[in-house]
N, C-alpha and C positions, 0 to 999 in steps of 0.2 A: 504494500500500500504506500503510495506516495503522499506524504503529509506536507502541507505548507509549513515552513519553519518560521519561528519568530524572527523579526528583523534583526540583523546584526549591526545596523547603523547606530551611531552614538545616540544615546538617549537625549531627546530634546530637553533642555533645562526647563525647570518650572518657573523661571522668570525670564522668558524669552521675548517679552514685549519690548518694543523700541523705547528709547528714552522719551518719557512723557511725564505728565503730571503724576502718574501712578508709580513711577520708578522709585521714588523715595518712601513710599508707603510701606508699613510693616505688614505686608501680606504674609499669610502662611498658606502657600500653595503646596509646598512639601519641604521637609527638613533638609533634603540633600543640597538645596541651594543656599542654605544658611550655614554659617561657620560653626566649628566645634564648640566655641564658647557659648553661643546661643543654645545649641542642642543640649549641652551639659547643664547649663543653668535651668533650662526647662525641666529636665529630669529631676534636678535637685528641688525645684519648686513643687513639682508634683508629689515627690516624696514628703516634702514639708507639709503640704496640704493634707496628705494622708495621716501624718503624725498629729495634725491638729484638726482631724475630721469633725465636722459639725460647727466649726467656728465661722461666724458671720462677721464681716467687716464692712466698712464704708469706703474701701479703697477705690471702688468703681462708681461711687455716688455721682449722679449726674450724667452717667454714660448709658448708652442704649445700643442694642444689637438686634438686627433683623435676621431671622433664620428662615431660609428658603429650602424646602425639601421637595425636590422633584421626584424623590423615591422614598419608600417607607423607612421609618426609623423608630426605634425604641430608646436604646441607650444614648445615641448621639443627641437626639432631641431633648430628652429629659435631663441629661447631664449638663448640656449647655444652658438650658433654661435655669436650672438650679445653680449652676456655677455663677451665672450672671447675678442671680438674686443674692447668693451668699457673698458676693463682692459689692453688693449695694446697687447693682445696675438693673436696668429694665430690658426685657426681651419681648419680641413679637415673633410668633411662628406663622409662616405662610406656606400653604400647599398650592403651588401654581396649578391653575385649572380647577381648583376647588375653593371657591370664594375669591379667586382672582381670575384675571384673563389668562388665556393660554399665551405663551411667549414664543416668538420667533427668534432664532439665533443667527440666521444666515446673513452674510454680507451681500448687499445688493439684492436681497430676497424680495420678490414681488408678493406682498402679503395679501393675497386674495383667497386664502384658505381659512382654517379654523383659528389661527393665531391672530389675536386682535391687537397685541402689543409687542414691540420688539424689546429684547432684553436690554438693549442700550438705554432706552427710555426708563424701563423699570429700575435698573440699577442706578441710573442717573437721579431718579426721584428719591429712591431709598437712601442714596448717599447724602442727600440734602436733609433727610430726616434723622438718620441714625449715625452712630459713631463707629460702627463696624457692621459687616454683613457676612453671615455664614451661609454657605451654599453646598447642598449635596446634589450631585448630578452623576448618574451612573454611566457606565460604558454603553455605547451603542450596540456592540457586538456585531456590527455590520460593516463598519469602516475602521480598519485596523490603524491606519495612519492618523485618523482623527483621534482615536482613543489614546494611542501612545504619545501623541503630542498634547493631550489634554486640552484640545481646542476649545471646548465649551467653557471650562473654568477660566481659561485665559481670556476668552471673549468677555466674560463677566469682569475679570480683574481690569481689563483695559478700559472698561466703561465706568469704573468706580473712582471716587475721590476719597474714599475711606478704606481702611484695611478689609481685605477679603480673607475669610477663613475657609479653607477647604474641609468640608465636613464629610468628604469622600467623593472622589472624582473617578474618571475612567481608569486611571492608572495608580493613584495613590490615596492613602487614608492616613494623613499625618496625625489626626487626633488619636486613632487607634495605636499608631506606632509609638507615640509618647506614653500612652497608658501602658503598653506592653513593656517598654523599656523600664519604666518606673517599677512595674510589678516584678520584673526580673531582678532589678537592683535590690528591691525589698526582700525578695526571697533568697537570692544567692549572694548578695552583698558585693562580691567580686566576680562579675560575670565573665571577664576576659579569660579566654582559654577554656571555658566550659563548653561542652558539646550541646549545640542547639540544632534540633531537627525540625525542619519545615516539611511536613508530610502532606502530600495530596490525599484527599479522601473522596470516595464516591458521593455523588449527590444527584438526585433526580433532575435537578435544573442545572443549566449551564451558567455558572456564576462568574462574575468579573474577576480580574487579576489584581485589583487595587490592594486588598488586604495582604495576599501573599507577597506582592512586590514590596510593600512597606514593612512587613515582618522580616523579610530577607535583609533589607537594607538596615533595619533597626539592629538586628542581631550582629550583622557584620560590623556596623559602626561601634558596637559595644566591644568588639574584639573577640567575639566568640568563635569557636570552631564550628562552622556552619555546614550542615548537610541538607540538601534539598532532595527529597525523594518523591518520585512520580512515575507513573507508567509512561512508556514511549508514546509520543503524540500530545503530551501535556507539558511541554517545555515552557519555561518562563522566557520573557523577552531577553535577548542577548544583551541589549543595552543596560537593562537592570542588573543582569548578572555581572557584566563588566564593571558597573558602578559599585556593586557589592565587593568585587575583588580589588577595587581601589582602596577599600577600607581595611581589608585583611586578605592574606594569601590563602587562608584556610576556608575555602568554599568548594565543596565537591558536590557532584550530582550522582545519585544512585537510582536504579530502577527496581530495587528490591526492598520492600518495606521492612522485612525482617532484618536485613543487613543494616538498614538505617537506624533501627532502634538500639542497636548494640551500644551499651555504655553511655547512652544519652543522658544529659542532665535536664533537658527541656524537650518535650514533644509538643510541637505546635501544629495542630491539625487544621487544614483548611481545604475546602473544595474550590476548584477553579476549572473553567472551560478549556478545552483544547483549541489549538489554533484553527482547526477545521470549522469552528463555529462561524468564522468569518466567510467561509467559502461554501461550506456544505453542512448546515446545521444538523440534518438528519444523519449524516455519517458521523458527525461528532457525537451525537446522542448514542448512536449504536456502539461507537468505540468506548464511550464513557460507561455504558451499561455492562460492558464486558469486564469491568474492574471493580465489581462490588466487594471483592475481598479486601480492597484497600480501606480498612476500617481499624480504628484503634481498639485493640482488645486487651484484656488482662494478660494474656499470654505474651503479647508483644511488649507491654509495659514491663513485664518481668525481665526482659532483656536489658532494660535500661539500668543506669547507675542510680537506683532509687529516684528516677526522674519524675518531674512533675508534668502534668497535662495542662495545656492551654488551648483555648479556643475563643475567638472574638465574639461569638454568639450573634444571631440565634444558631443553635446547633440541632441537628436531627439525631435524636437518640437512636441507638441501635442501627443507624445507617452510617454516620460519621464516627461515632464512638459508642461503645457498649455502656449500659447502665453501670456495670461493675467497675468501670474506670471513672466515669464522670461523677459517680456518687461516692467515690473513695476519698480518703484524706490526701491523696496525691494529686487531686484535681484542684487547680487554683483558678478556675474559670470565673468564679464569683468575685474573688479578690481582683482579678484582671478587670472585670466589669466595674467594680467599685472605683478602680483607679481612673476610669473614664471621667468621673466627676473631678477628681483632683487634677487630672491632665488638662481638662477644659479651663480650670481656674488659672493654671500656669500659662495656657495659651492666651487667655484674655489679658493677663498681666503683660505678656510680651507685646501683643498688638496695640495695647493702650499705654505701654511704657509706664506701668504702675510700679515698677521696681527701680 
């Protein structure tokens, strides 16, 4: 079977907009375009907020954030709303097309269809009302180059005059990445050199690559010994892999889940679609369905170095992970979810320069 391979071209930077009024804004489109000092302080602040959980301050008093969710959310929405409130700020949550107009994104688009408003006007207006805008917009899974360049989130950033926070885009999920990094720091204290396994898992739906991309980059930037495990045909983008290898030499790929689990300190399970989803979704589904055995089981966890189990949630029990694993004391998925709140507070501190 001839499978389309992920692009080997360099990964487009998440700040690829031309010099403009937005270039000096503290956008958070992804961590890889920010320096190590910003990344490290954000982790430290997320851990700090965990240590002072439940503490409310007025650090963000007088600030406001609009949250636009083009796709469903539980943790990201609630954690960002509560993070703003705990900092003394105000939030408004919008679901485009439900209580708002449908938005067009295309440059030069003739808007004679269902979309009544262009995103440029929508973001321009919200920029005049709010002090930051958070946006979630998933991958198209039809246009690979659009997805890997994160064109939609960049279109939004180019239209904004206030900081844009990526609440998950086609290729990255910086909010999840920060929460994951802080969780690992809290659990392992010194993650550098520890074995981190990002393992593909079967899922009945073709899911985007944003979380696995961000989990890979997060672990590599922490200096962990990273293994990416997946069946053939489910390769991650070469640009993301090359970026991970710029952080550490210890990134390897395996196609055997049992081999991947050996002596691991962290097992991070996540489903993602194969590259065929962009050219032949039915073949991708058929290929994915042949790998139902890619599941986190107690037997596989027994191969680890008393490793912990992580998942970004939502998770399909007994499809991605067995009950015996996720209900055990070695699963830290709820701590990981808790850190979403602490990470969001650290992100708001960054974009509003509250530190």
